[in-house]
N, C-alpha and C positions, 0 to 999 in steps of 0.2 A: 485315327485319322489327324490332322491339324488343317484346319481351315483358314488360309493367309490373305487378307488383303491388301492392296498395295496402293498407292498413288504415288506414283512416279513422276518425278522433273528432273531436269539435266543435273543439278547440283545439289539436290537431296530428293531423299524418298521418305514417307511415311508409309510403316508398317503395323498392321495389327493381327494378332493369331487370336483364333477360337479353337475350343478343343470339340471334341468329338458331343459334347452337351450344348455347344452352341455358346459356352461362357468364353468372356475375355481372359486370354490366359495372359497376353502382353503386349504392350502398346510400345512404338518404337520409331525414333527420328534416326533417320541414317544420312548424315552429314557426308556428302561428297558423290562423285558421277556414280554411274549406273554398276560398274564392276564391285563397287562395295555393299551395296545391296545383294549382289548377286552370291558374293563370299557371304552374306549374313545367313540367305537363305541355304547354301550349303554345310553352314553349322547348324542347323535347326538338329537334325540327327534322327528326323522322325520322318514318317510319311506325310505329306503335305498336298494339297490341293487350292492352287493360287489365283487368284481374280486381280486384273488391273484392267484400268479404261484405255481403248484404243485411242491412240495418238500418234504422232509422228516417231516414226521409227518403232512401231509396236510389231512389225514383224521379226525385226533383229531381236527385240527383246525375249518375243517367243521361242524364238530357236535358243535364248541363253538360258532361258526358266525348262523348257521342257524336259531335258536331259535329269534336272535335278526334283524333278515334281511327280506325282501320279495322275494329275489332271490338271490341265490351265484351261481357263475361262477367259477369253478377250471382252470386257463387255463393249455393247454400243453407247458410245457416250450421250448419242439424240434421246434414245430410251430411257437414259438415267436420269435425263434434266427429269422426263416426265414422270420417274418414280419419286426423284428426291429432288423435287424445285422447294427450295428454301433461298431466304436472302442471307442465311447466314452458314458461309461456306470456310472451311478450314482442312488442312490436306489430314489432319489427323482423324478428324469425324469421317470424313470421306473414305479412308483405309477402312474404318469401321464399319460403314455403311456397304463398304465391298463384300468383308467378311463374312457379313449376315447375309448377304443375297447368294453368298458362296455356298453358305450353310444352309440354307433353303431350298436349294438349288432353282434361283429363279434370277438367274443373269441373264438380260437381253444379250446374248452371243452374236460376235461377229464372225464370218469363216476367214480363215488365216491364210492365205496360200504359202507356196516355197518359195525359196528366194528366187528363181527362174521365172515366177509366175511376176510375181512385185516388181522384179526388176524392166520385165514388159511393159507393166502396167507403166511405170516410171519414165517407160520412155517415150510413150503413148502421149503421157501428160505434157511431157519435155516439147512433144511436136507441135501439141496447142500452144503451150507457152509462144515461143518463136514465132506460130502463126498471128497469135495477137498482137504480138510485138510488129510483125512486118503489116499487118493493117493499121495499125498507130501511126506506123511513118506514112501508109499511101493517104491516110486520112489528112495528114499534116501537109502534105504535097498539095492535096486537093484543095486546102484551107487557103495554101499561098495563091494557087492560080484564081480562085475565088476571090480574094482581097485585093488581087492586081486588075481583076476585069479580065484576065486571060478566061478564053472558051477551052476546057478542055476537050478533046475528040474522043470517041467513040474508039473503046478500045484502049484506054489510058497505058494499060500495064502490059503491052504487047512490045515486043522489042523495039520496031520501027517507032510508038510511040516514046518507049523510054529515050532514045536517041532524041527528040525532038524537045524532052523535058532538059535535057543537058545543055541545049542549044540555047535555054531561054533565060540563061545567067544574066547577059547583059542588056536584057529589056527590065528586070527588077532592081529595086532599091538594093544595097548593101547586103542591109541585114537580110530581106528576102533570098537572096542568092546564095547566102552561107546556109541560109535552112535549107531550100531546095537541095541543094549540093550535099549536105550531110544526110538529109533523107534519102537520097537516090542510092548514096553509099551503102547506109543501113538496109535498103530493102535489097541492094547484092549480096552482101552480106550474109543477110537472115536465110535469104535462098538460097545461097551454098549451104548453109548449116542445114534447112529443112530437107535437102534433099540428099545431105549424108544421113541423117536420121531416117528417112523413109527408106535409102539404101539398106542399113540394118534391120529397120521394123521389116521389109521384104524377105530376110534372110531367115528372121525367125517364124513368118509365116510360110514360109514355102515350107518348113518343117512340120508345121503343124497340121493336122488331117483336117481339123474343123474348119479353120477359114477357107480352106478349100473347096470346102462342101458348101459352105454358107454362100460365097459367089456366085453358086450355080443359080443364085435366086437373080432374075432381072432387075436390075436395078440396084442391087448389093455391091459394092465396091470393096477393094481390098484395106480400106480404112476401118468402114465397119464392121467388116466382118473381123478383123483382127482385135478391134477395141470390144467388141462384143466375147469372143471368146475368153479374152484377157481377164475382163471382169467378171464373167463366169465361172470362169475355170473349170469347175464342174458339175454340169447342169443336174446330175443326181443328188446334188445336196438341197434341190428343191422338190418337193413332193410332189407339185403339179406344175404345169408351164404358166398358168395365170400367174405363181406366183414370181418368176422372173418379172411380169410387168411391174407387179409391185416393187422389187426391188431397186428398178431402175425408176420408179417414179413418177410413170406413166398413167396411173390410176386415179381417177376424180376425187378428192374429198368427201367423207360421207360422214354426214349427220342424222341420226335416224332416232326418232322419238315418238313416242303415240302413234306408231305404225304411221309416220309419215319419213321419209327420205327425202333429203334434201343433199345433192350433189354440188359440189364446188369444183375449182379451179385443180391441177392436177396435185399430187405432193410435192413433187419434186424432190424427194430423196433419192437416195444412191449418189452413183458417181454421175455429175451433171455431162462429162464427155462425151459420155455413150449416150446417153439421151440427146443431146444437141445431134449428133451423128446420125441416129436412129431417124430422127426427124426430116436430117436431108436426105437419107436415104429412102424415106417416103416419100417425098417430091420424085425423087427417080423412078419409084415403081409405079408413081403414079403415070408417068411418062410412058415407060416403058414394060409394065407389067400388067399385063389386061384384067389378070383377076384380083388383084390390090385396086386397081384402077376402077374397078366397078364395085369393092366394097367404099372406096372414097367415094364414089358417087350418089351409093345408097344413104352415105350420111350426111353428104349437103343437102339432099332434096332438092336440087335447083336455086339454094339459096344461098347467094355469094355470102352472107356473113356468117356461114357454118362451116367456111374452108378451112378456117384454124382447126374450130373442134375438129372436123372430117380428117385434116393434116395427123394431129396429136393420136386419135381413134386409127389411123391408117398406121401409125409406127407402132403403136400398143400390139395391132394386130401382127405386122410384122415383127413384133417382138417374138411375141408366144409362135408363130412360124420357127422363128429359126431357132429356139428352145426344144421343141419339137423335132425340127432335122438332126440336132447335135444328141437327143437323146436316142434317135431309132436309127443314125445314120444313113437315112437317106438322102438323096439328092432332091433337088426340088421338081416339082411336078404340078403342075398346075390343077 
């Protein structure tokens, strides 16, 4: 068995091969795109185990390498930085380090979902990108109104208010008129795109039993349920439900020394989109879910300054409940 460490880039890759004793057999720089590196792995001619760092397109690369290797390990880039924190960085050195970690079976692995799940995740992230652009356009309109002393009515983004905004052109300077007009056009275009993306996401969610299961929780909608299912993928890959909260970065940082435990802010590891949606769902659960509302009130202790802490704790609690439901297949029961 040969152990291969790869440092992969778009136009060149570095390769390091170790033998079964952990000694370096060959180090090589491959100039060219991925297919040339794949052809080089195919030409080794012996059983190989491959390790590379997760980056953009790591799933596609995994699909190409998996048929050629006995084992493929995709390393977590954040945890690799903790292991190899160095001011001297080089592709050849990085490939050698990955090969050594693979030989020692100490690679901090990431989960590689199948093509359908990866596509699902990208569509969820694309929707978030569109939402961010629409919010930016709305903020631009608010800035125009505020800068010209125009009082914005409540419900500014309703159909009636949007028609009112379209009639303000004559009251504004020429430059502000153009800004308002283009921002309104952008909002209309983005809204149409978001609607189209959500229609496609709804089709995927309708075929996924986990999404329908999680939507039985009062306060959890389709957007939160689908994002949770897409990023958890297979809940059985987590040994305990509390590990799902760690995966989404909802647990506090811990500094424990000399018998003292110091807790800080949450780690914010993992996909930020799901963490954001879980916190939004937690607010809805506080309103519509008596069980989680009681937990929220228990954490706040009637202290307004603890509401944000209580919200994150409720989101963490909700996350563990959702994982337990996916594991057992039971619907929500208070």
